[in-house]
Backbone as a chain_set.jsonl record, in Angstrom:
{"seq": "XXXXXXXXXXXXXXXXXXXXXXXXXXXXXXXXXXXXXXXXXXXXXXXXXXXXXXXXXXXXXXXXXXXXXXXXXXXXXXXXXXXXXXXXXXXXXXXXXXXXXXXXXXXXXXXXXXXXXXXXXXXXXXXXXXXXXXXXXXXXXXXXXXXXXXXXXXXXXXXXXXXXXXXX", "coords": {"N": [[139.861, 142.733, 91.891], [136.583, 143.404, 91.435], [133.659, 143.419, 92.202], [130.178, 144.039, 91.961], [127.445, 145.37, 93.876], [125.599, 142.06, 95.141], [123.278, 141.259, 96.669], [120.516, 141.955, 99.03], [121.788, 140.631, 101.996], [120.655, 140.209, 104.519], [117.23, 140.641, 105.954], [115.726, 143.112, 107.166], [113.762, 142.997, 110.214], [110.08, 142.442, 110.804], [107.022, 143.3, 111.042], [105.303, 141.291, 110.195], [107.077, 138.547, 110.016], [107.677, 138.546, 112.843], [110.102, 139.417, 115.31], [112.197, 138.261, 114.556], [115.562, 139.164, 112.41], [115.957, 137.441, 108.91], [117.28, 135.382, 106.567], [117.526, 136.251, 103.418], [115.091, 135.485, 100.641], [116.714, 135.026, 98.245], [118.711, 133.647, 99.342], [117.805, 131.252, 100.921], [117.563, 127.502, 101.539], [118.36, 126.164, 98.391], [117.582, 124.046, 95.342], [117.763, 125.515, 93.079], [119.65, 127.403, 90.795], [120.881, 129.929, 91.82], [120.598, 133.521, 90.294], [121.549, 136.193, 91.555], [123.568, 135.717, 92.896], [125.442, 134.537, 91.283], [128.496, 134.778, 89.31], [129.347, 136.597, 86.614], [130.655, 134.945, 83.528], [132.629, 136.297, 82.359], [133.802, 137.39, 84.959], [134.12, 134.874, 86.361], [135.747, 133.759, 84.54], [138.366, 135.837, 85.875], [138.231, 135.19, 88.575], [139.248, 132.769, 88.449], [141.737, 133.097, 87.249], [142.649, 134.692, 89.412], [142.553, 133.077, 91.765], [144.587, 131.028, 90.876], [146.936, 132.787, 90.322], [147.486, 133.57, 93.26], [147.195, 130.674, 94.112], [150.571, 130.206, 92.663], [151.6, 131.943, 93.989], [151.894, 131.39, 96.52], [153.111, 129.41, 97.2], [154.633, 128.244, 98.791], [153.659, 128.231, 101.285], [151.306, 127.018, 100.795], [152.318, 124.274, 100.749], [154.061, 123.93, 103.172], [151.509, 123.664, 104.75], [151.144, 125.842, 106.064], [148.863, 127.815, 104.839], [146.031, 126.42, 104.93], [143.721, 125.259, 103.072], [144.374, 123.445, 100.588], [145.692, 124.238, 97.175], [144.045, 122.194, 95.325], [141.527, 122.218, 96.364], [140.85, 124.797, 96.508], [140.67, 125.864, 93.822], [138.6, 124.539, 92.553], [136.152, 126.36, 93.571], [136.099, 128.828, 91.187], [135.611, 126.944, 89.613], [132.348, 125.701, 90.703], [131.74, 127.956, 90.971], [130.959, 128.674, 87.898], [129.38, 126.281, 87.369], [126.854, 127.449, 88.793], [126.555, 129.135, 87.018], [125.46, 127.834, 84.814], [127.993, 126.81, 83.407], [129.173, 124.009, 82.472], [129.785, 121.257, 84.735], [129.185, 120.75, 88.721], [131.621, 120.39, 90.629], [133.125, 117.925, 91.961], [132.039, 116.703, 94.912], [133.466, 115.789, 98.152], [132.542, 115.519, 100.885], [132.154, 115.127, 104.203], [130.738, 116.208, 106.302], [127.556, 116.09, 107.399], [128.828, 114.202, 109.15], [130.969, 114.859, 110.686], [130.108, 117.488, 112.242], [127.39, 119.47, 113.851], [124.705, 121.72, 113.12], [123.84, 124.198, 114.846], [120.851, 126.282, 114.674], [119.737, 129.486, 115.537], [117.43, 129.405, 116.08], [116.763, 127.166, 117.31], [116.828, 125.334, 115.61], [118.232, 122.382, 114.646], [120.42, 121.251, 112.044], [122.124, 118.797, 109.937], [124.133, 120.052, 108.275], [125.298, 123.161, 107.225], [123.557, 122.997, 104.849], [121.093, 121.504, 104.351], [117.912, 120.412, 105.403], [116.428, 121.019, 108.358], [116.627, 118.879, 111.141], [115.202, 118.416, 113.561], [114.446, 120.114, 116.862], [115.655, 122.212, 118.853], [113.734, 123.309, 120.913], [111.923, 121.349, 121.034], [112.88, 118.656, 122.0], [115.507, 116.993, 123.396], [118.83, 118.28, 122.695], [120.698, 115.76, 122.591], [118.851, 113.371, 122.118], [118.181, 114.432, 119.096], [120.587, 114.342, 118.209], [120.856, 111.815, 118.659], [118.917, 110.04, 117.425], [117.282, 111.133, 114.997], [119.315, 112.426, 113.427], [120.99, 110.531, 113.184], [119.651, 109.01, 112.195], [119.088, 110.325, 109.692], [121.705, 110.914, 108.421], [121.85, 107.709, 107.782], [121.001, 107.154, 104.962], [122.07, 109.438, 103.517], [123.503, 109.995, 100.771], [126.06, 111.282, 99.873], [127.589, 111.388, 97.111], [125.073, 111.653, 95.42], [123.376, 113.152, 96.353], [121.066, 115.827, 95.676], [121.486, 118.592, 96.847], [124.016, 118.105, 98.19], [125.275, 117.658, 95.634], [125.565, 120.529, 94.752], [126.74, 121.7, 96.375], [129.714, 124.312, 98.048], [130.468, 123.899, 99.847], [131.828, 121.242, 100.948], [133.469, 119.858, 103.089], [136.187, 118.016, 104.515], [136.462, 116.644, 106.83], [138.844, 115.459, 109.736], [139.715, 113.607, 112.528], [142.022, 114.71, 114.026], [143.128, 114.122, 116.898], [141.639, 111.392, 118.509], [138.77, 112.847, 120.729], [137.905, 111.732, 122.66], [140.12, 110.512, 124.003], [143.257, 111.517, 125.855]], "CA": [[138.424, 142.352, 91.214], [135.665, 144.339, 91.72], [132.313, 142.918, 92.032], [128.774, 144.872, 92.095], [126.81, 144.231, 94.923], [124.531, 141.279, 94.641], [121.565, 141.087, 97.149], [120.971, 142.424, 100.434], [121.813, 139.145, 102.574], [119.641, 139.842, 105.637], [116.188, 141.153, 105.703], [115.383, 143.709, 108.626], [112.343, 142.5, 111.162], [109.103, 142.979, 110.141], [105.969, 142.411, 111.79], [104.711, 140.141, 109.537], [107.731, 137.575, 109.966], [108.355, 138.534, 113.902], [111.187, 140.075, 115.464], [114.281, 138.012, 114.167], [115.932, 139.108, 111.043], [115.813, 136.412, 108.521], [118.126, 135.42, 105.281], [117.279, 136.916, 102.156], [115.04, 134.204, 99.458], [117.75, 134.162, 97.215], [120.06, 132.803, 100.08], [116.913, 129.921, 101.601], [117.982, 126.534, 100.496], [117.273, 125.762, 97.116], [117.571, 123.499, 94.415], [117.444, 125.851, 91.875], [120.385, 128.537, 90.991], [120.483, 131.642, 92.726], [121.733, 134.147, 89.677], [121.903, 137.81, 92.015], [124.739, 135.211, 93.426], [126.323, 133.911, 90.157], [129.037, 135.858, 88.424], [129.086, 136.336, 85.108], [131.385, 134.184, 82.808], [133.971, 137.085, 82.704], [134.165, 137.049, 86.319], [134.601, 133.839, 86.374], [137.558, 133.833, 84.438], [138.759, 136.852, 86.411], [138.374, 134.914, 89.464], [140.18, 131.754, 88.657], [143.494, 133.965, 87.543], [143.397, 135.238, 91.283], [142.717, 131.529, 92.391], [146.044, 130.362, 89.989], [147.989, 133.277, 91.007], [147.499, 133.329, 94.386], [148.838, 129.108, 94.419], [151.638, 130.45, 92.569], [152.492, 133.132, 94.878], [152.081, 131.331, 98.028], [153.11, 128.144, 96.896], [155.603, 127.559, 100.088], [152.849, 128.462, 102.137], [150.546, 126.026, 101.137], [153.372, 123.094, 101.063], [154.056, 124.023, 104.809], [150.368, 123.726, 105.966], [150.626, 127.664, 106.654], [147.715, 128.005, 104.195], [145.224, 124.986, 105.502], [143.294, 124.542, 102.088], [144.702, 122.596, 99.512], [145.103, 124.429, 95.782], [142.893, 121.525, 94.354], [140.201, 123.075, 97.048], [140.892, 126.845, 96.078], [140.352, 125.981, 92.231], [137.516, 123.825, 93.137], [135.352, 127.551, 93.638], [135.812, 129.25, 90.056], [134.502, 125.873, 88.853], [131.525, 125.796, 91.342], [130.996, 129.673, 90.069], [130.885, 128.512, 86.155], [128.074, 125.426, 86.906], [125.853, 128.138, 88.439], [125.928, 130.328, 86.074], [125.71, 126.896, 83.593], [128.715, 126.48, 82.209], [129.881, 122.796, 83.127], [128.715, 120.516, 85.81], [129.723, 121.135, 89.503], [132.885, 119.889, 90.908], [132.818, 116.843, 92.409], [132.247, 116.775, 96.21], [134.099, 115.158, 99.044], [132.487, 116.343, 102.4], [131.871, 114.292, 105.8], [130.1, 117.436, 107.238], [126.914, 115.573, 108.406], [128.948, 112.741, 109.994], [131.127, 115.253, 111.82], [129.263, 118.413, 112.812], [126.001, 120.061, 114.38], [124.725, 122.903, 112.884], [122.607, 124.262, 115.828], [120.283, 128.048, 114.406], [119.396, 130.733, 116.975], [115.715, 129.205, 116.507], [116.709, 126.454, 117.39], [116.018, 124.094, 114.33], [119.374, 121.362, 114.268], [120.618, 120.95, 110.907], [123.468, 118.103, 109.56], [125.41, 120.711, 108.152], [124.359, 124.335, 106.704], [122.911, 123.763, 103.808], [120.416, 120.298, 104.439], [117.186, 120.82, 106.053], [116.89, 120.488, 109.834], [116.182, 117.281, 111.453], [114.785, 118.615, 114.498], [114.88, 121.186, 117.366], [116.128, 121.657, 120.213], [113.048, 123.572, 121.95], [111.035, 120.323, 120.961], [113.509, 117.835, 122.185], [116.945, 117.437, 123.855], [119.465, 117.817, 121.361], [120.957, 114.259, 122.53], [118.018, 113.064, 121.514], [117.863, 114.643, 118.024], [121.779, 113.862, 117.385], [121.093, 110.249, 118.266], [118.052, 109.463, 116.56], [117.124, 111.903, 113.608], [120.738, 112.694, 113.194], [121.092, 109.49, 112.684], [118.731, 108.716, 111.004], [119.363, 111.489, 108.342], [123.061, 110.355, 108.065], [121.523, 106.596, 107.272], [119.7, 107.532, 104.093], [122.439, 110.007, 102.96], [124.76, 109.399, 99.462], [126.897, 112.568, 99.014], [127.83, 111.16, 95.267], [123.96, 111.641, 94.374], [122.858, 114.041, 96.983], [121.438, 116.999, 94.991], [122.087, 119.176, 97.324], [125.157, 117.847, 97.827], [126.237, 117.671, 94.478], [125.545, 122.282, 94.36], [127.628, 122.267, 97.578], [130.883, 125.007, 98.038], [131.896, 123.794, 101.05], [133.28, 120.233, 100.271], [134.288, 119.756, 104.122], [136.343, 116.246, 104.776], [137.261, 116.753, 108.016], [138.771, 114.167, 110.192], [140.356, 113.877, 114.068], [143.739, 114.926, 114.739], [143.234, 113.169, 117.849], [140.215, 110.998, 118.999], [138.341, 113.598, 121.455], [137.382, 111.227, 123.827], [141.843, 110.657, 124.704], [143.741, 112.235, 126.407]], "C": [[137.273, 143.296, 92.133], [134.274, 143.613, 91.589], [131.061, 143.602, 93.075], [128.215, 143.972, 93.395], [125.775, 143.153, 94.341], [122.831, 141.086, 94.835], [122.096, 141.54, 98.486], [120.412, 140.559, 101.251], [120.947, 139.104, 103.589], [118.576, 140.84, 105.324], [115.881, 141.864, 107.018], [114.165, 142.626, 109.189], [111.338, 142.936, 110.519], [108.077, 142.358, 111.348], [105.312, 140.99, 111.279], [105.842, 138.495, 110.133], [108.127, 137.784, 112.113], [109.371, 139.574, 113.851], [112.752, 139.951, 114.797], [114.047, 138.386, 112.967], [116.491, 137.77, 110.519], [117.197, 136.464, 106.745], [116.85, 135.863, 104.169], [116.418, 135.986, 101.304], [115.95, 133.729, 98.611], [118.542, 133.048, 97.907], [119.238, 131.738, 100.416], [117.465, 128.758, 100.536], [117.408, 126.235, 99.611], [117.89, 124.835, 96.216], [118.006, 124.444, 93.014], [118.804, 126.879, 92.147], [120.089, 130.145, 91.241], [120.817, 132.685, 92.03], [121.994, 135.523, 90.207], [122.969, 136.943, 92.965], [125.741, 134.584, 92.557], [126.994, 134.875, 89.767], [128.968, 135.26, 87.078], [130.706, 135.409, 84.629], [132.915, 135.294, 82.952], [134.481, 137.276, 84.07], [134.439, 135.978, 86.966], [135.902, 133.227, 86.073], [138.393, 134.582, 85.098], [138.968, 135.844, 87.741], [139.579, 133.623, 89.376], [141.354, 132.126, 88.357], [143.865, 134.133, 88.556], [143.583, 134.073, 91.587], [144.651, 131.046, 92.502], [147.254, 131.522, 90.207], [148.411, 133.213, 92.489], [148.424, 131.941, 94.982], [150.165, 129.139, 93.909], [152.269, 131.175, 93.602], [152.809, 132.722, 96.027], [152.161, 129.622, 97.778], [153.712, 127.001, 97.917], [154.542, 127.576, 101.013], [151.771, 127.26, 102.163], [151.254, 124.536, 100.929], [153.773, 122.895, 102.002], [153.186, 123.605, 105.295], [149.692, 125.082, 106.396], [149.147, 127.84, 105.895], [147.312, 126.454, 104.502], [144.788, 124.264, 104.509], [144.437, 124.248, 101.078], [144.976, 123.748, 98.017], [144.077, 123.54, 95.07], [141.465, 122.358, 94.862], [139.669, 124.411, 96.488], [140.188, 126.882, 94.272], [138.888, 125.05, 92.147], [135.909, 125.487, 93.259], [135.155, 128.641, 92.32], [134.771, 128.114, 89.469], [132.915, 125.546, 89.375], [130.496, 127.449, 90.842], [130.299, 129.279, 88.858], [130.19, 127.425, 86.078], [127.635, 126.424, 87.449], [125.704, 128.923, 87.941], [125.985, 128.981, 84.789], [126.818, 126.462, 82.525], [129.727, 125.496, 83.037], [129.3, 122.193, 84.51], [129.921, 121.177, 87.258], [131.017, 120.229, 90.125], [132.202, 118.768, 91.658], [133.227, 117.107, 94.235], [132.755, 115.385, 97.105], [133.69, 115.638, 100.624], [131.566, 114.673, 103.037], [131.339, 115.01, 106.387], [128.774, 116.889, 108.36], [127.39, 114.64, 109.148], [130.014, 113.619, 111.226], [130.944, 116.404, 112.749], [127.622, 118.494, 112.764], [125.797, 121.076, 113.905], [123.496, 123.544, 114.18], [121.766, 126.033, 115.652], [119.861, 128.325, 115.791], [118.419, 130.134, 117.015], [115.811, 127.905, 117.002], [116.502, 124.763, 117.116], [118.29, 122.98, 114.616], [119.706, 120.701, 113.025], [122.36, 119.603, 110.667], [124.261, 118.836, 109.219], [124.234, 122.217, 107.528], [123.257, 124.417, 105.48], [121.248, 122.332, 103.961], [119.485, 120.716, 105.404], [117.354, 120.576, 107.679], [116.379, 119.31, 110.206], [115.281, 117.27, 112.873], [115.135, 120.355, 115.229], [114.918, 121.295, 118.631], [115.117, 122.385, 121.471], [111.882, 122.863, 121.621], [111.609, 119.088, 121.685], [115.009, 118.258, 122.493], [117.946, 117.177, 122.323], [121.026, 116.572, 121.319], [120.378, 113.999, 121.431], [118.032, 112.805, 119.769], [119.411, 114.147, 117.233], [121.684, 112.319, 116.797], [119.899, 109.206, 117.654], [117.807, 110.079, 114.98], [118.065, 112.062, 113.151], [120.542, 111.431, 112.413], [120.822, 108.603, 111.924], [118.744, 108.695, 109.438], [120.776, 110.611, 107.551], [122.787, 109.187, 106.962], [121.33, 106.888, 105.766], [120.788, 108.289, 103.213], [123.558, 109.489, 101.936], [125.071, 110.906, 98.798], [127.007, 112.751, 97.729], [126.291, 111.674, 94.876], [122.934, 112.316, 95.019], [122.333, 115.236, 96.055], [121.46, 118.362, 95.61], [123.675, 119.237, 98.156], [126.485, 118.509, 96.801], [126.518, 119.394, 94.263], [126.184, 123.107, 95.492], [128.94, 123.044, 97.269], [131.298, 124.309, 98.825], [132.644, 122.654, 101.031], [133.896, 119.801, 101.698], [134.949, 118.385, 104.372], [137.076, 116.905, 105.999], [138.165, 115.176, 108.992], [139.477, 114.469, 112.007], [141.67, 113.951, 113.61], [144.158, 114.03, 115.733], [141.983, 112.591, 118.495], [140.001, 112.566, 120.23], [138.432, 112.718, 122.51], [139.16, 110.28, 124.46], [142.195, 111.853, 124.964], [145.083, 112.78, 126.008]], "O": [[137.328, 143.693, 93.297], [134.02, 143.266, 90.436], [130.972, 143.679, 94.3], [128.331, 142.813, 93.792], [125.203, 143.318, 93.264], [121.839, 140.921, 94.125], [123.224, 141.586, 98.977], [119.452, 139.793, 101.169], [120.354, 138.036, 103.74], [118.819, 141.784, 104.572], [115.779, 141.137, 108.006], [113.796, 141.621, 108.581], [111.511, 143.794, 109.653], [108.204, 141.447, 112.166], [104.964, 139.975, 111.884], [105.273, 137.502, 110.589], [108.934, 136.972, 112.565], [109.604, 140.361, 112.933], [113.735, 140.663, 114.594], [112.995, 138.234, 112.346], [117.227, 137.042, 111.185], [117.698, 137.427, 106.165], [115.626, 135.76, 104.238], [117.287, 135.188, 100.952], [116.119, 132.569, 98.236], [118.931, 131.977, 97.44], [119.95, 130.75, 100.239], [117.716, 128.856, 99.335], [116.2, 125.997, 99.612], [119.106, 124.866, 96.405], [118.545, 123.926, 92.036], [119.119, 127.201, 93.292], [119.334, 131.057, 90.905], [121.527, 133.377, 92.759], [122.666, 136.219, 89.446], [123.272, 137.59, 93.967], [126.79, 134.136, 93.021], [126.426, 135.968, 89.744], [128.711, 134.157, 86.595], [131.671, 135.318, 85.388], [133.965, 135.022, 83.534], [135.702, 137.307, 84.22], [134.965, 136.018, 88.077], [136.735, 132.591, 86.718], [139.514, 134.077, 85.045], [140.172, 135.709, 87.958], [140.576, 133.562, 90.096], [142.254, 131.64, 89.042], [145.015, 133.921, 88.94], [144.758, 133.743, 91.75], [145.481, 130.856, 93.391], [148.427, 131.152, 90.255], [149.531, 132.851, 92.849], [149.439, 131.834, 95.671], [151.002, 128.376, 94.393], [153.415, 130.954, 93.993], [153.695, 133.251, 96.698], [151.327, 128.805, 98.168], [153.569, 125.782, 98.017], [154.621, 126.572, 101.721], [151.414, 126.662, 103.178], [150.456, 123.6, 100.988], [154.047, 121.713, 102.205], [153.421, 123.024, 106.355], [148.577, 125.416, 106.799], [148.228, 128.032, 106.692], [148.067, 125.492, 104.36], [145.017, 123.056, 104.46], [145.369, 125.041, 100.943], [143.847, 124.206, 97.847], [143.293, 124.059, 94.274], [140.624, 122.917, 94.158], [138.57, 124.866, 96.173], [139.454, 127.72, 93.748], [138.219, 125.361, 91.162], [134.756, 125.226, 92.919], [134.127, 129.319, 92.342], [133.625, 128.245, 89.04], [132.17, 125.124, 88.491], [129.347, 127.794, 90.568], [129.096, 129.523, 88.756], [130.033, 127.074, 84.909], [127.851, 127.216, 86.532], [124.754, 129.668, 88.183], [126.631, 129.277, 83.784], [126.724, 126.006, 81.386], [130.621, 125.78, 83.834], [128.431, 122.741, 85.188], [130.985, 121.775, 87.094], [131.002, 119.076, 89.693], [131.001, 118.699, 91.915], [134.282, 117.53, 94.707], [132.489, 114.222, 96.801], [134.534, 116.069, 101.41], [130.864, 113.757, 102.607], [131.266, 114.557, 107.529], [128.761, 117.063, 109.578], [126.593, 114.082, 109.902], [129.995, 113.273, 112.407], [131.471, 116.416, 113.861], [126.832, 117.902, 112.027], [126.752, 121.825, 114.112], [122.329, 123.151, 114.175], [122.089, 126.912, 116.451], [119.707, 127.626, 116.792], [118.068, 130.067, 118.193], [114.698, 127.403, 117.159], [116.25, 123.723, 117.724], [119.351, 123.602, 114.682], [119.286, 119.552, 112.889], [123.426, 119.746, 111.265], [125.378, 118.608, 109.683], [123.009, 122.293, 107.439], [122.465, 125.308, 105.174], [120.27, 122.773, 103.358], [119.949, 121.38, 106.332], [118.333, 119.997, 108.149], [115.612, 118.738, 109.433], [114.726, 116.236, 113.245], [115.676, 121.331, 114.709], [114.314, 120.592, 119.441], [115.39, 122.236, 122.662], [110.803, 123.43, 121.793], [110.708, 118.335, 122.055], [115.611, 119.27, 122.136], [117.878, 116.387, 121.382], [121.955, 116.494, 120.515], [120.764, 114.142, 120.271], [117.954, 111.728, 119.178], [119.489, 113.72, 116.081], [121.973, 111.748, 115.746], [119.963, 107.989, 117.48], [118.149, 109.475, 113.963], [117.926, 111.823, 111.952], [120.057, 111.318, 111.288], [121.396, 107.75, 111.246], [118.584, 107.894, 108.518], [120.813, 109.947, 106.515], [123.136, 109.259, 105.784], [122.42, 106.397, 105.474], [120.677, 107.968, 102.03], [124.401, 108.659, 102.277], [124.638, 111.478, 97.798], [126.713, 113.782, 97.125], [126.315, 112.222, 93.774], [121.779, 112.273, 94.597], [123.297, 115.791, 95.528], [121.452, 119.313, 94.828], [124.255, 120.235, 98.583], [127.542, 119.138, 96.851], [127.557, 119.703, 93.678], [126.265, 124.319, 95.687], [129.498, 122.628, 96.253], [132.469, 123.938, 98.749], [133.873, 122.714, 101.075], [135.009, 119.298, 101.543], [134.119, 117.48, 104.447], [138.115, 117.565, 105.978], [137.908, 114.007, 108.706], [139.614, 115.604, 112.464], [142.222, 113.177, 112.829], [145.158, 113.314, 115.673], [141.253, 113.411, 119.052], [140.986, 113.248, 120.513], [139.202, 113.082, 123.398], [139.082, 109.451, 125.366], [141.751, 112.93, 124.565], [145.63, 113.64, 126.697]]}, "num_chains": 1, "name": "protein.A"}
C-alpha cells in the first residue's frame, strides 16, 4: 500500500510565531474534516483489506493477547477514514481517556486528552490544582457519546487499572 505525502506535519519556527515549531494548521483540533489527511475511497478499501488480512494472519496472536489491540478496534480505523471522507458514520466511541490520563504539552498546557482544548497551564497554576479543579469540572460535563470532538476521535482509549496504583 502506498500513500502519497499528505501534508507537512510540523511547521518550522518563524519570527512571527517564535522559536517553537508548531503543528500545521490542518492538524489543529477542529470539527471540520481535514481533506489532506483523508484517504480516497479506493485507499479506504485497500486499508480495510489490509486490516482483514492482518487479523486473519495473526489470529493466534490476537487470541493470546500478544497483539494488545483487538481486531474490532483495528477494524474501526478504515471505518474512521471512510467517515472522514463522508462515506458513512464515524465508528462508535468507547473512550475514558479524559478520566485516566492528562496530556501535558511542551508549552505547559494541560489537556484531558490529545484532542480536547486545554483546561489550564502549569505556567499559571500547579498541576495538582488543574487536575483537581479544572480537569474535574471538564470531566463532570463531558458526555463522550454526544461530544462532537469525541464522536470524531480515532483514539478510543478505554483503559483500566491492571492493579490499583495505590496498592503494592
